[in-house]
C-alpha positions in Angstrom: 1.0 39.9 -17.8 2.6 36.5 -18.7 2.4 34.9 -14.9 4.1 31.8 -13.9 2.0 28.3 -12.7 2.1 28.3 -8.9 2.6 24.7 -7.4 1.2 24.0 -4.2 2.2 21.9 -1.7 -0.1 21.3 1.6 1.0 20.7 5.3 1.0 17.5 7.0 -2.1 16.1 7.6 -3.5 18.2 4.8 -5.0 17.7 1.1 -5.8 19.5 -2.2 -8.8 20.8 -0.5 -6.5 22.8 2.3 -5.9 25.1 -0.5 -9.2 25.9 -2.0 -10.0 28.9 0.1 -6.9 30.5 -0.8 -7.0 29.6 -4.7 -10.4 30.8 -4.9 -8.8 34.4 -3.2 -6.2 34.6 -6.0 -8.5 34.5 -8.6 -8.8 32.3 -11.8 -6.8 34.7 -13.6 -3.8 32.6 -12.4 -2.8 29.0 -12.7 -2.6 27.4 -9.7 -2.0 23.2 -9.8 -3.1 21.7 -6.3 -2.0 17.7 -5.8 -2.5 15.5 -3.0 0.6 14.9 -1.8 1.5 11.0 -2.2 0.4 9.3 0.9 -2.2 12.1 2.0 -5.5 12.8 0.2 -6.6 9.3 0.4 -3.7 8.2 -2.4 -1.1 5.7 -1.3 2.4 6.2 0.7 4.9 6.5 -2.0 7.8 4.1 -1.9 10.3 6.6 -1.5 9.3 8.1 1.5 11.8 10.8 1.7 12.5 14.6 1.2 14.1 13.5 -1.9 11.2 11.5 -2.6 8.7 14.3 -1.7 11.0 16.5 -4.1 11.1 14.6 -7.0 7.0 14.2 -6.7 6.8 17.8 -6.8 8.9 18.2 -10.0 7.0 15.4 -11.7 4.1 17.7 -10.5 5.5 21.1 -11.8 6.9 19.6 -15.1 8.7 22.5 -17.3 6.5 25.0 -17.1 8.0 27.9 -15.5 6.8 28.0 -11.9 6.5 29.5 -8.1 6.3 26.3 -5.5 3.9 27.0 -2.9 4.2 25.2 0.4 2.8 25.5 3.8 4.3 23.9 6.7 5.6 20.3 5.7 5.4 21.5 2.3 7.8 24.5 2.4 10.4 21.9 3.7 9.6 20.1 0.9 9.5 22.8 -1.6 13.0 23.8 -0.1 14.1 20.7 -0.7 13.1 20.7 -4.8 14.6 24.6 -4.7 18.1 23.4 -3.7 18.7 21.4 -6.8 18.2 24.3 -8.8 15.7 22.8 -11.4 14.4 24.3 -14.7 11.6 26.1 -14.5 11.2 27.3 -10.7 11.1 30.7 -10.5 10.5 31.4 -7.1 9.4 30.5 -3.6 6.8 31.1 -1.2 6.9 29.6 2.1 3.6 29.5 4.3 4.4 28.6 7.9 6.9 26.6 6.6 9.3 24.0 8.4 12.2 25.1 8.5 15.3 23.4 6.6 16.9 22.5 10.3 14.7 20.3 12.4 11.2 21.3 12.9 11.1 22.6 16.5 8.7 19.9 18.3 9.2 18.4 21.5 9.8 14.7 22.2 6.6 14.6 23.8 4.2 16.0 21.2 6.2 14.0 18.3 5.0 10.9 20.6 1.3 12.1 21.1 1.4 12.7 17.4 2.1 9.4 16.2 0.1 7.6 18.8 -3.2 10.1 17.9 -3.2 8.1 14.4 -6.4 7.7 12.8 -8.0 8.8 15.7 -11.3 11.3 15.2 -11.6 12.3 18.8 -8.1 13.6 19.1 -7.6 15.1 15.4 -10.4 17.3 16.4 -8.9 18.3 19.4 -5.7 19.1 18.2 -7.1 20.9 15.4 -9.8 22.7 17.2 -6.9 24.1 18.8 -4.3 24.9 16.1 -7.3 26.3 13.9 -8.9 27.9 16.5 -9.7 30.8 13.6 -11.4 28.1 11.3 -15.2 27.8 10.8 -17.1 24.5 12.1 -17.3 23.4 8.1 -13.8 23.9 7.4 -12.7 22.3 10.8 -14.3 19.2 9.5 -13.0 19.1 6.4 -9.2 19.4 8.0 -10.1 17.0 10.5 -11.4 14.2 7.7 -8.2 15.4 5.5 -5.9 14.3 8.7 -8.1 11.1 8.4 -7.2 10.2 5.2 -3.4 9.7 5.4 -1.5 6.7 5.0 -0.1 5.5 7.9 3.5 5.1 6.5 3.7 9.1 5.3 2.3 9.9 8.8 4.8 8.3 10.9 7.3 9.0 8.1 7.4 12.8 8.4 7.1 12.6 12.1 9.9 10.2 12.6 12.0 11.4 9.9 11.1 14.6 7.6 10.3 16.9 10.0 13.6 15.9 11.6 15.9 16.1 8.8 18.2 18.6 8.3 18.6 20.1 4.8 19.9 23.9 5.7 23.8 22.9 4.7 21.8 22.4 1.3 19.4 25.0 1.4 22.3 28.0 2.1 22.6 27.9 -1.8 18.9 29.0 -3.0 19.0 32.7 -4.1 15.8 32.5 -5.5 13.4 35.5 -4.8 11.1 34.0 -2.3 8.6 35.0 0.1 8.0 33.5 3.7 5.0 34.4 5.4 3.0 34.0 8.9 0.7 34.4 11.2 1.6 36.4 13.7 0.0 33.4 16.4 1.7 29.9 15.1 1.8 28.1 17.7 3.0 25.0 16.1 6.7 26.6 14.5 6.4 29.6 17.1 7.3 33.3 16.2 11.3 32.8 15.0 11.1 30.3 13.0 10.1 32.1 9.7 12.6 34.8 10.6 15.1 32.3 10.9 14.0 30.9 7.5 14.2 34.4 6.0 17.7 35.3 7.3 19.0 32.2 5.8 17.5 32.3 2.1 19.5 35.5 -0.3 17.1 37.2 -1.4 14.1 36.5 0.8 11.2 39.0 2.0 9.3 38.3 5.1 5.8 39.1 6.1 3.5 38.8 9.0 -0.1 37.9 8.8 -1.9 39.5 11.6 -4.4 37.7 13.7 -3.6 34.1 11.8 -1.8 30.9 13.2 -0.3 27.9 11.7 -3.4 26.9 8.8 -3.2 30.8 7.7 -3.8 29.7 3.9 -7.4 28.6 5.6 -7.8 31.1 8.3 -6.8 34.2 6.2 -7.1 33.6 2.5 -7.6 37.2 1.6 -4.7 38.5 2.7 -2.0 35.9 1.8 -3.7 35.8 -1.7 -3.1 39.7 -1.7 0.6 38.9 -0.3 0.9 35.9 -3.0 -0.2 38.2 -5.7 1.9 41.1 -4.8 5.0 38.7 -4.8 4.2 36.8 -8.1 3.2 40.2 -10.3 6.7 42.5 -9.4 
């Protein structure tokens, strides 16, 4: 079977390492591209800190070979921004606990708390330990380390601008086959976000992973991988 490549865009605070368990579960017969988005994973922040700039970076990474974009949380919104351009080569979307095309559901108090928490290991461990309560101690240590490697301009851009951007008018034109996946206990996006994303996209299918939170690619890699394989093998 001639399967498309999968090109991944990780969550806010994550890195290429965020995908290790999921890629292992998907299997080596599928080509997976797992970059660090600019400003994450210890890379420098880009000059163009915008959704368009990150969509440009995603497009460059993906190239012209047919591919499916896989976006988690922040990466989901970046994948949507790319798909709205209808690029050559993009054949499908997989959105995992995705940030919506509308402003992300985040209170002003939570936004300010996240801004104030930049570079603070104790706060990162507390917050990620709550969000990722199903993670193993080793996985939790990795996600905490990744959060501390985010470049400050990229950190502030997402919280102050990217998460607030409304690109829903542009994403209404997306007609790609799309898989929208959410954990049944996503305390970051809430239970209404994934269904709303699916309703707003022609050709979207919604799947809910049981006993999973916001970090479902790390928490439930086997279940998430099974959904991805089913989607690309149709």
